Predicted model as a PDB file, atoms N, CA, C, CB and O in Angstrom, pLDDT in the B-factor column:
MODEL        1                                                                  
ATOM      1  N   MET A   1      15.043  -0.616 -27.669  1.00 88.00           N  
ATOM      2  CA  MET A   1      13.564  -0.019 -27.199  1.00 88.00           C  
ATOM      3  C   MET A   1      14.106   0.133 -25.527  1.00 88.00           C  
ATOM      4  CB  MET A   1      11.892  -1.351 -27.516  1.00 88.00           C  
ATOM      5  O   MET A   1      14.877  -0.643 -24.964  1.00 88.00           O  
ATOM      6  N   THR A   2      13.672   0.963 -25.125  1.00 95.00           N  
ATOM      7  CA  THR A   2      13.532   1.710 -24.013  1.00 95.00           C  
ATOM      8  C   THR A   2      12.794   0.402 -22.716  1.00 95.00           C  
ATOM      9  CB  THR A   2      12.440   3.214 -24.511  1.00 95.00           C  
ATOM     10  O   THR A   2      12.132  -0.582 -23.046  1.00 95.00           O  
ATOM     11  N   ASP A   3      13.077   0.702 -21.606  1.00 96.00           N  
ATOM     12  CA  ASP A   3      11.909   0.314 -20.514  1.00 96.00           C  
ATOM     13  C   ASP A   3      10.641   0.606 -21.182  1.00 96.00           C  
ATOM     14  CB  ASP A   3      11.967   1.196 -19.047  1.00 96.00           C  
ATOM     15  O   ASP A   3      10.061  -0.024 -22.066  1.00 96.00           O  
ATOM     16  N   GLU A   4      10.395   1.459 -20.709  1.00 97.00           N  
ATOM     17  CA  GLU A   4       9.187   2.356 -21.036  1.00 97.00           C  
ATOM     18  C   GLU A   4       8.324   1.590 -22.504  1.00 97.00           C  
ATOM     19  CB  GLU A   4       9.880   4.149 -21.418  1.00 97.00           C  
ATOM     20  O   GLU A   4       7.189   1.122 -22.593  1.00 97.00           O  
ATOM     21  N   GLU A   5       9.227   1.700 -23.335  1.00 97.00           N  
ATOM     22  CA  GLU A   5       8.614   1.519 -24.386  1.00 97.00           C  
ATOM     23  C   GLU A   5       8.172  -0.400 -24.569  1.00 97.00           C  
ATOM     24  CB  GLU A   5       9.662   2.247 -25.523  1.00 97.00           C  
ATOM     25  O   GLU A   5       7.211  -0.916 -25.139  1.00 97.00           O  
ATOM     26  N   ALA A   6       9.351  -1.047 -23.809  1.00 95.00           N  
ATOM     27  CA  ALA A   6       8.798  -1.888 -23.553  1.00 95.00           C  
ATOM     28  C   ALA A   6       7.521  -2.591 -22.469  1.00 95.00           C  
ATOM     29  CB  ALA A   6       9.599  -2.143 -23.595  1.00 95.00           C  
ATOM     30  O   ALA A   6       6.934  -3.638 -22.745  1.00 95.00           O  
ATOM     31  N   ALA A   7       7.360  -2.082 -21.691  1.00 97.00           N  
ATOM     32  CA  ALA A   7       6.374  -1.532 -21.043  1.00 97.00           C  
ATOM     33  C   ALA A   7       4.863  -1.826 -21.468  1.00 97.00           C  
ATOM     34  CB  ALA A   7       6.657  -0.246 -21.097  1.00 97.00           C  
ATOM     35  O   ALA A   7       3.970  -2.624 -21.186  1.00 97.00           O  
ATOM     36  N   GLN A   8       5.134  -0.467 -22.508  1.00 98.00           N  
ATOM     37  CA  GLN A   8       3.773   0.081 -23.486  1.00 98.00           C  
ATOM     38  C   GLN A   8       3.310  -0.943 -24.373  1.00 98.00           C  
ATOM     39  CB  GLN A   8       4.118   1.386 -24.524  1.00 98.00           C  
ATOM     40  O   GLN A   8       2.127  -1.264 -24.482  1.00 98.00           O  
ATOM     41  N   ALA A   9       4.155  -1.392 -24.930  1.00 97.00           N  
ATOM     42  CA  ALA A   9       4.069  -2.783 -25.569  1.00 97.00           C  
ATOM     43  C   ALA A   9       3.509  -3.645 -24.936  1.00 97.00           C  
ATOM     44  CB  ALA A   9       5.158  -3.346 -25.863  1.00 97.00           C  
ATOM     45  O   ALA A   9       2.405  -4.100 -25.235  1.00 97.00           O  
ATOM     46  N   VAL A  10       4.020  -3.907 -24.212  1.00 95.00           N  
ATOM     47  CA  VAL A  10       2.972  -5.720 -23.371  1.00 95.00           C  
ATOM     48  C   VAL A  10       1.589  -4.649 -22.978  1.00 95.00           C  
ATOM     49  CB  VAL A  10       4.064  -6.892 -20.989  1.00 95.00           C  
ATOM     50  O   VAL A  10       0.440  -5.058 -23.147  1.00 95.00           O  
ATOM     51  N   ARG A  11       1.797  -3.628 -22.587  1.00 97.00           N  
ATOM     52  CA  ARG A  11       0.289  -3.036 -22.083  1.00 97.00           C  
ATOM     53  C   ARG A  11      -0.946  -3.345 -23.074  1.00 97.00           C  
ATOM     54  CB  ARG A  11       0.352  -1.298 -21.959  1.00 97.00           C  
ATOM     55  O   ARG A  11      -1.986  -3.953 -22.821  1.00 97.00           O  
ATOM     56  N   ALA A  12      -0.446  -2.638 -24.498  1.00 98.00           N  
ATOM     57  CA  ALA A  12      -1.626  -2.475 -25.506  1.00 98.00           C  
ATOM     58  C   ALA A  12      -1.503  -3.808 -26.412  1.00 98.00           C  
ATOM     59  CB  ALA A  12      -1.492  -0.968 -26.494  1.00 98.00           C  
ATOM     60  O   ALA A  12      -2.346  -3.965 -27.295  1.00 98.00           O  
ATOM     61  N   ALA A  13      -0.175  -5.076 -26.174  1.00 96.00           N  
ATOM     62  CA  ALA A  13      -0.666  -6.256 -26.146  1.00 96.00           C  
ATOM     63  C   ALA A  13      -2.321  -6.919 -25.456  1.00 96.00           C  
ATOM     64  CB  ALA A  13       0.413  -6.738 -25.556  1.00 96.00           C  
ATOM     65  O   ALA A  13      -3.378  -7.352 -25.914  1.00 96.00           O  
ATOM     66  N   VAL A  14      -1.649  -6.633 -23.990  1.00 95.00           N  
ATOM     67  CA  VAL A  14      -2.979  -7.162 -23.443  1.00 95.00           C  
ATOM     68  C   VAL A  14      -4.047  -7.006 -23.394  1.00 95.00           C  
ATOM     69  CB  VAL A  14      -3.093  -7.244 -22.709  1.00 95.00           C  
ATOM     70  O   VAL A  14      -4.841  -7.839 -22.956  1.00 95.00           O  
ATOM     71  N   ALA A  15      -4.451  -5.455 -24.007  1.00 97.00           N  
ATOM     72  CA  ALA A  15      -5.022  -4.876 -24.343  1.00 97.00           C  
ATOM     73  C   ALA A  15      -5.846  -5.370 -25.287  1.00 97.00           C  
ATOM     74  CB  ALA A  15      -4.486  -4.128 -24.464  1.00 97.00           C  
ATOM     75  O   ALA A  15      -7.057  -5.561 -25.185  1.00 97.00           O  
ATOM     76  N   ALA A  16      -5.033  -5.600 -26.358  1.00 97.00           N  
ATOM     77  CA  ALA A  16      -5.292  -5.873 -27.374  1.00 97.00           C  
ATOM     78  C   ALA A  16      -6.263  -7.643 -27.449  1.00 97.00           C  
ATOM     79  CB  ALA A  16      -3.878  -5.636 -28.023  1.00 97.00           C  
ATOM     80  O   ALA A  16      -7.235  -7.908 -28.157  1.00 97.00           O  
ATOM     81  N   LEU A  17      -5.427  -8.702 -26.301  1.00 94.00           N  
ATOM     82  CA  LEU A  17      -5.533  -9.565 -26.282  1.00 94.00           C  
ATOM     83  C   LEU A  17      -6.971  -9.542 -25.411  1.00 94.00           C  
ATOM     84  CB  LEU A  17      -4.376 -10.106 -26.016  1.00 94.00           C  
ATOM     85  O   LEU A  17      -7.491 -10.657 -25.382  1.00 94.00           O  
ATOM     86  N   ASN A  18      -7.552  -8.733 -24.856  1.00 95.00           N  
ATOM     87  CA  ASN A  18      -8.458  -8.675 -24.022  1.00 95.00           C  
ATOM     88  C   ASN A  18     -10.070  -7.873 -24.500  1.00 95.00           C  
ATOM     89  CB  ASN A  18      -7.696  -8.040 -22.920  1.00 95.00           C  
ATOM     90  O   ASN A  18     -11.101  -7.553 -23.907  1.00 95.00           O  
ATOM     91  N   GLU A  19      -9.428  -7.780 -26.222  1.00 97.00           N  
ATOM     92  CA  GLU A  19     -10.642  -7.020 -26.438  1.00 97.00           C  
ATOM     93  C   GLU A  19     -10.601  -8.547 -27.721  1.00 97.00           C  
ATOM     94  CB  GLU A  19     -10.595  -4.850 -26.930  1.00 97.00           C  
ATOM     95  O   GLU A  19     -11.589  -8.868 -28.382  1.00 97.00           O  
ATOM     96  N   ALA A  20     -10.018  -8.856 -27.754  1.00 95.00           N  
ATOM     97  CA  ALA A  20     -10.022 -10.185 -28.873  1.00 95.00           C  
ATOM     98  C   ALA A  20     -10.660 -11.176 -28.164  1.00 95.00           C  
ATOM     99  CB  ALA A  20      -8.483 -10.822 -29.400  1.00 95.00           C  
ATOM    100  O   ALA A  20     -11.353 -11.883 -28.895  1.00 95.00           O  
ATOM    101  N   MET A  21     -10.674 -11.480 -27.010  1.00 94.00           N  
ATOM    102  CA  MET A  21     -11.407 -12.621 -26.351  1.00 94.00           C  
ATOM    103  C   MET A  21     -12.599 -12.491 -25.861  1.00 94.00           C  
ATOM    104  CB  MET A  21     -10.803 -13.090 -25.394  1.00 94.00           C  
ATOM    105  O   MET A  21     -13.303 -13.467 -25.602  1.00 94.00           O  
ATOM    106  N   ALA A  22     -12.987 -11.190 -25.665  1.00 95.00           N  
ATOM    107  CA  ALA A  22     -14.177 -10.585 -25.902  1.00 95.00           C  
ATOM    108  C   ALA A  22     -15.259 -10.310 -26.587  1.00 95.00           C  
ATOM    109  CB  ALA A  22     -14.065 -10.066 -25.856  1.00 95.00           C  
ATOM    110  O   ALA A  22     -16.445 -10.129 -26.310  1.00 95.00           O  
ATOM    111  N   ALA A  23     -14.526 -10.315 -27.670  1.00 96.00           N  
ATOM    112  CA  ALA A  23     -14.958 -10.270 -29.149  1.00 96.00           C  
ATOM    113  C   ALA A  23     -15.595 -12.267 -29.548  1.00 96.00           C  
ATOM    114  CB  ALA A  23     -13.128  -9.614 -30.294  1.00 96.00           C  
ATOM    115  O   ALA A  23     -16.544 -12.903 -30.007  1.00 96.00           O  
ATOM    116  N   ALA A  24     -14.533 -12.390 -29.082  1.00 94.00           N  
ATOM    117  CA  ALA A  24     -14.892 -14.122 -29.436  1.00 94.00           C  
ATOM    118  C   ALA A  24     -15.805 -15.075 -28.206  1.00 94.00           C  
ATOM    119  CB  ALA A  24     -13.164 -15.035 -29.579  1.00 94.00           C  
ATOM    120  O   ALA A  24     -15.947 -16.291 -28.337  1.00 94.00           O  
ATOM    121  N   ALA A  25     -16.327 -14.362 -27.125  1.00 93.00           N  
ATOM    122  CA  ALA A  25     -16.716 -14.551 -26.619  1.00 93.00           C  
ATOM    123  C   ALA A  25     -18.411 -14.333 -26.548  1.00 93.00           C  
ATOM    124  CB  ALA A  25     -15.949 -14.294 -26.134  1.00 93.00           C  
ATOM    125  O   ALA A  25     -19.300 -14.975 -25.989  1.00 93.00           O  
ATOM    126  N   ARG A  26     -18.408 -13.043 -27.436  1.00 94.00           N  
ATOM    127  CA  ARG A  26     -20.131 -12.684 -28.023  1.00 94.00           C  
ATOM    128  C   ARG A  26     -19.991 -13.637 -29.415  1.00 94.00           C  
ATOM    129  CB  ARG A  26     -20.568 -10.519 -28.532  1.00 94.00           C  
ATOM    130  O   ARG A  26     -20.858 -13.571 -30.287  1.00 94.00           O  
ATOM    131  N   ARG A  27     -19.087 -14.326 -29.513  1.00 94.00           N  
ATOM    132  CA  ARG A  27     -19.382 -14.974 -30.642  1.00 94.00           C  
ATOM    133  C   ARG A  27     -19.502 -16.631 -29.969  1.00 94.00           C  
ATOM    134  CB  ARG A  27     -18.139 -14.642 -31.887  1.00 94.00           C  
ATOM    135  O   ARG A  27     -19.679 -17.676 -30.594  1.00 94.00           O  
ATOM    136  N   SER A  28     -19.413 -16.523 -29.174  1.00 93.00           N  
ATOM    137  CA  SER A  28     -19.209 -18.157 -28.502  1.00 93.00           C  
ATOM    138  C   SER A  28     -18.459 -18.404 -28.893  1.00 93.00           C  
ATOM    139  CB  SER A  28     -19.968 -19.293 -28.593  1.00 93.00           C  
ATOM    140  O   SER A  28     -18.651 -19.163 -29.843  1.00 93.00           O  
ATOM    141  N   ILE A  29     -17.531 -18.185 -28.709  1.00 94.00           N  
ATOM    142  CA  ILE A  29     -16.335 -19.281 -29.221  1.00 94.00           C  
ATOM    143  C   ILE A  29     -15.262 -19.048 -27.616  1.00 94.00           C  
ATOM    144  CB  ILE A  29     -15.280 -18.591 -31.229  1.00 94.00           C  
ATOM    145  O   ILE A  29     -14.633 -18.037 -27.304  1.00 94.00           O  
ATOM    146  N   ALA A  30     -15.350 -20.108 -26.998  1.00 92.00           N  
ATOM    147  CA  ALA A  30     -14.344 -20.127 -25.799  1.00 92.00           C  
ATOM    148  C   ALA A  30     -12.890 -20.535 -25.724  1.00 92.00           C  
ATOM    149  CB  ALA A  30     -14.843 -20.888 -24.935  1.00 92.00           C  
ATOM    150  O   ALA A  30     -12.482 -21.695 -25.765  1.00 92.00           O  
ATOM    151  N   VAL A  31     -12.050 -19.278 -25.591  1.00 92.00           N  
ATOM    152  CA  VAL A  31     -10.956 -19.828 -25.286  1.00 92.00           C  
ATOM    153  C   VAL A  31      -9.922 -20.303 -24.316  1.00 92.00           C  
ATOM    154  CB  VAL A  31     -10.667 -19.450 -25.666  1.00 92.00           C  
ATOM    155  O   VAL A  31     -10.061 -19.967 -23.140  1.00 92.00           O  
ATOM    156  N   GLU A  32      -8.998 -20.973 -24.631  1.00 93.00           N  
ATOM    157  CA  GLU A  32      -7.994 -21.876 -23.332  1.00 93.00           C  
ATOM    158  C   GLU A  32      -7.078 -21.182 -23.712  1.00 93.00           C  
ATOM    159  CB  GLU A  32      -7.594 -23.680 -23.277  1.00 93.00           C  
ATOM    160  O   GLU A  32      -6.795 -21.343 -24.899  1.00 93.00           O  
ATOM    161  N   LEU A  33      -6.337 -20.272 -23.022  1.00 93.00           N  
ATOM    162  CA  LEU A  33      -4.597 -19.884 -22.991  1.00 93.00           C  
ATOM    163  C   LEU A  33      -4.412 -21.338 -22.194  1.00 93.00           C  
ATOM    164  CB  LEU A  33      -3.913 -18.072 -21.888  1.00 93.00           C  
ATOM    165  O   LEU A  33      -5.067 -22.094 -21.476  1.00 93.00           O  
ATOM    166  N   ARG A  34      -2.811 -21.204 -22.922  1.00 94.00           N  
ATOM    167  CA  ARG A  34      -1.589 -21.374 -21.519  1.00 94.00           C  
ATOM    168  C   ARG A  34      -0.538 -21.201 -22.465  1.00 94.00           C  
ATOM    169  CB  ARG A  34      -1.416 -23.097 -20.439  1.00 94.00           C  
ATOM    170  O   ARG A  34      -0.498 -21.098 -23.691  1.00 94.00           O  
ATOM    171  N   THR A  35       0.429 -21.200 -21.403  1.00 93.00           N  
ATOM    172  CA  THR A  35       1.816 -20.585 -21.555  1.00 93.00           C  
ATOM    173  C   THR A  35       2.951 -21.536 -20.890  1.00 93.00           C  
ATOM    174  CB  THR A  35       1.836 -19.083 -20.825  1.00 93.00           C  
ATOM    175  O   THR A  35       2.833 -22.184 -19.850  1.00 93.00           O  
ATOM    176  N   THR A  36       3.887 -21.473 -21.599  1.00 93.00           N  
ATOM    177  CA  THR A  36       5.130 -22.435 -21.475  1.00 93.00           C  
ATOM    178  C   THR A  36       6.591 -21.352 -21.114  1.00 93.00           C  
ATOM    179  CB  THR A  36       5.325 -23.411 -23.204  1.00 93.00           C  
ATOM    180  O   THR A  36       6.798 -20.148 -21.269  1.00 93.00           O  
ATOM    181  N   ALA A  37       7.186 -22.189 -20.718  1.00 93.00           N  
ATOM    182  CA  ALA A  37       8.221 -21.373 -20.582  1.00 93.00           C  
ATOM    183  C   ALA A  37       9.695 -22.147 -21.374  1.00 93.00           C  
ATOM    184  CB  ALA A  37       8.327 -21.085 -18.910  1.00 93.00           C  
ATOM    185  O   ALA A  37       9.963 -23.348 -21.343  1.00 93.00           O  
ATOM    186  N   HIS A  38      10.505 -21.040 -22.063  1.00 88.00           N  
ATOM    187  CA  HIS A  38      11.767 -22.170 -22.799  1.00 88.00           C  
ATOM    188  C   HIS A  38      12.596 -21.171 -22.358  1.00 88.00           C  
ATOM    189  CB  HIS A  38      11.897 -22.670 -24.737  1.00 88.00           C  
ATOM    190  O   HIS A  38      12.312 -19.982 -22.217  1.00 88.00           O  
ATOM    191  N   GLN A  39      14.311 -22.078 -22.013  1.00 89.00           N  
ATOM    192  CA  GLN A  39      15.485 -21.077 -21.789  1.00 89.00           C  
ATOM    193  C   GLN A  39      16.080 -20.760 -23.517  1.00 89.00           C  
ATOM    194  CB  GLN A  39      16.879 -21.938 -20.596  1.00 89.00           C  
ATOM    195  O   GLN A  39      16.307 -21.493 -24.479  1.00 89.00           O  
ATOM    196  N   THR A  40      16.148 -19.630 -23.325  1.00 87.00           N  
ATOM    197  CA  THR A  40      16.706 -19.923 -24.940  1.00 87.00           C  
ATOM    198  C   THR A  40      18.266 -20.324 -25.047  1.00 87.00           C  
ATOM    199  CB  THR A  40      16.540 -18.439 -25.934  1.00 87.00           C  
ATOM    200  O   THR A  40      18.869 -20.909 -24.146  1.00 87.00           O  
ATOM    201  N   ALA A  41      18.820 -19.936 -26.247  1.00 88.00           N  
ATOM    202  CA  ALA A  41      20.282 -20.163 -26.422  1.00 88.00           C  
ATOM    203  C   ALA A  41      21.293 -19.350 -25.383  1.00 88.00           C  
ATOM    204  CB  ALA A  41      20.620 -19.742 -27.910  1.00 88.00           C  
ATOM    205  O   ALA A  41      22.358 -19.765 -24.924  1.00 88.00           O  
ATOM    206  N   GLU A  42      20.623 -18.022 -25.138  1.00 88.00           N  
ATOM    207  CA  GLU A  42      21.340 -17.519 -24.557  1.00 88.00           C  
ATOM    208  C   GLU A  42      21.384 -17.676 -22.542  1.00 88.00           C  
ATOM    209  CB  GLU A  42      21.080 -16.320 -25.239  1.00 88.00           C  
ATOM    210  O   GLU A  42      22.162 -17.217 -21.704  1.00 88.00           O  
ATOM    211  N   GLY A  43      20.336 -18.407 -22.455  1.00 88.00           N  
ATOM    212  CA  GLY A  43      20.031 -18.866 -20.854  1.00 88.00           C  
ATOM    213  C   GLY A  43      18.635 -17.617 -20.550  1.00 88.00           C  
ATOM    214  O   GLY A  43      18.539 -17.170 -19.407  1.00 88.00           O  
ATOM    215  N   VAL A  44      17.823 -17.229 -21.428  1.00 88.00           N  
ATOM    216  CA  VAL A  44      17.022 -16.255 -21.292  1.00 88.00           C  
ATOM    217  C   VAL A  44      15.486 -17.228 -21.010  1.00 88.00           C  
ATOM    218  CB  VAL A  44      17.160 -15.184 -22.693  1.00 88.00           C  
ATOM    219  O   VAL A  44      15.489 -18.356 -21.505  1.00 88.00           O  
ATOM    220  N   GLU A  45      14.632 -16.927 -20.484  1.00 92.00           N  
ATOM    221  CA  GLU A  45      13.724 -17.418 -19.857  1.00 92.00           C  
ATOM    222  C   GLU A  45      12.581 -16.712 -21.247  1.00 92.00           C  
ATOM    223  CB  GLU A  45      13.687 -16.926 -18.049  1.00 92.00           C  
ATOM    224  O   GLU A  45      12.609 -15.548 -21.646  1.00 92.00           O  
ATOM    225  N   ARG A  46      11.972 -17.447 -21.581  1.00 90.00           N  
ATOM    226  CA  ARG A  46      10.863 -16.725 -23.064  1.00 90.00           C  
ATOM    227  C   ARG A  46       9.592 -17.617 -22.394  1.00 90.00           C  
ATOM    228  CB  ARG A  46      11.409 -17.364 -25.378  1.00 90.00           C  
ATOM    229  O   ARG A  46       9.464 -18.766 -21.973  1.00 90.00           O  
ATOM    230  N   ILE A  47       8.982 -16.780 -22.496  1.00 90.00           N  
ATOM    231  CA  ILE A  47       7.594 -17.485 -22.317  1.00 90.00           C  
ATOM    232  C   ILE A  47       6.554 -17.273 -23.578  1.00 90.00           C  
ATOM    233  CB  ILE A  47       6.873 -16.870 -20.935  1.00 90.00           C  
ATOM    234  O   ILE A  47       6.185 -16.206 -24.070  1.00 90.00           O  
ATOM    235  N   VAL A  48       6.193 -18.626 -23.952  1.00 92.00           N  
ATOM    236  CA  VAL A  48       4.950 -18.378 -24.929  1.00 92.00           C  
ATOM    237  C   VAL A  48       3.883 -19.124 -24.681  1.00 92.00           C  
ATOM    238  CB  VAL A  48       5.210 -18.622 -26.313  1.00 92.00           C  
ATOM    239  O   VAL A  48       3.788 -20.254 -24.201  1.00 92.00           O  
ATOM    240  N   ALA A  49       2.826 -18.114 -25.188  1.00 91.00           N  
ATOM    241  CA  ALA A  49       1.312 -18.450 -25.028  1.00 91.00           C  
ATOM    242  C   ALA A  49       0.647 -19.284 -26.284  1.00 91.00           C  
ATOM    243  CB  ALA A  49       0.488 -17.019 -24.865  1.00 91.00           C  
ATOM    244  O   ALA A  49       0.941 -18.942 -27.430  1.00 91.00           O  
ATOM    245  N   GLU A  50      -0.043 -20.128 -26.107  1.00 93.00           N  
ATOM    246  CA  GLU A  50      -0.698 -20.516 -26.832  1.00 93.00           C  
ATOM    247  C   GLU A  50      -2.349 -20.569 -26.854  1.00 93.00           C  
ATOM    248  CB  GLU A  50      -0.160 -21.398 -26.880  1.00 93.00           C  
ATOM    249  O   GLU A  50      -2.811 -20.900 -25.762  1.00 93.00           O  
ATOM    250  N   ALA A  51      -3.113 -20.368 -27.653  1.00 92.00           N  
ATOM    251  CA  ALA A  51      -4.261 -20.392 -27.322  1.00 92.00           C  
ATOM    252  C   ALA A  51      -5.324 -21.489 -28.477  1.00 92.00           C  
ATOM    253  CB  ALA A  51      -4.567 -18.835 -27.227  1.00 92.00           C  
ATOM    254  O   ALA A  51      -5.220 -21.797 -29.664  1.00 92.00           O  
ATOM    255  N   ARG A  52      -6.221 -21.787 -27.488  1.00 93.00           N  
ATOM    256  CA  ARG A  52      -7.187 -22.998 -28.264  1.00 93.00           C  
ATOM    257  C   ARG A  52      -8.451 -22.359 -28.252  1.00 93.00           C  
ATOM    258  CB  ARG A  52      -7.333 -24.609 -27.460  1.00 93.00           C  
ATOM    259  O   ARG A  52      -8.911 -21.682 -27.333  1.00 93.00           O  
ATOM    260  N   LEU A  53      -8.839 -22.553 -29.049  1.00 93.00           N  
ATOM    261  CA  LEU A  53     -10.544 -22.283 -29.419  1.00 93.00           C  
ATOM    262  C   LEU A  53     -11.428 -23.405 -29.418  1.00 93.00           C  
ATOM    263  CB  LEU A  53     -10.793 -21.715 -30.883  1.00 93.00           C  
ATOM    264  O   LEU A  53     -11.104 -24.590 -29.487  1.00 93.00           O  
ATOM    265  N   PHE A  54     -12.687 -22.873 -29.326  1.00 93.00           N  
ATOM    266  CA  PHE A  54     -13.445 -24.050 -29.593  1.00 93.00           C  
ATOM    267  C   PHE A  54     -15.294 -23.263 -29.582  1.00 93.00           C  
ATOM    268  CB  PHE A  54     -12.991 -25.435 -28.135  1.00 93.00           C  
ATOM    269  O   PHE A  54     -15.645 -22.212 -29.047  1.00 93.00           O  
ATOM    270  N   LYS A  55     -15.876 -23.947 -30.128  1.00 89.00           N  
ATOM    271  CA  LYS A  55     -17.127 -22.977 -30.512  1.00 89.00           C  
ATOM    272  C   LYS A  55     -17.782 -23.998 -29.801  1.00 89.00           C  
ATOM    273  CB  LYS A  55     -17.658 -22.538 -32.230  1.00 89.00           C  
ATOM    274  O   LYS A  55     -17.582 -25.210 -29.872  1.00 89.00           O  
ATOM    275  N   ARG A  56     -18.970 -23.084 -28.777  1.00 72.00           N  
ATOM    276  CA  ARG A  56     -19.858 -23.774 -27.867  1.00 72.00           C  
ATOM    277  C   ARG A  56     -21.114 -23.611 -28.816  1.00 72.00           C  
ATOM    278  CB  ARG A  56     -19.979 -23.098 -26.247  1.00 72.00           C  
ATOM    279  O   ARG A  56     -21.427 -22.642 -29.508  1.00 72.00           O  
ATOM    280  N   LEU A  57     -21.774 -24.886 -28.645  1.00 69.00           N  
ATOM    281  CA  LEU A  57     -22.807 -25.383 -29.241  1.00 69.00           C  
ATOM    282  C   LEU A  57     -24.133 -24.821 -28.174  1.00 69.00           C  
ATOM    283  CB  LEU A  57     -22.563 -27.072 -29.435  1.00 69.00           C  
ATOM    284  O   LEU A  57     -25.300 -25.111 -28.435  1.00 69.00           O  
TER     285      LEU A  57                                                      
ENDMDL                                                                          
END                                                                             
């Protein structure tokens, strides 16, 4: 994968996440995102995103 392909994949993933969060908001679902960083065995930092969903009543 080239740098440009990787950048495009990230842009597409962020756009999909934004659309999913907008759809959740329209259904009164609150989304809390949290990121954590982990170091792989090769010494490369890996960012992990976790989502918590809450239904607003």
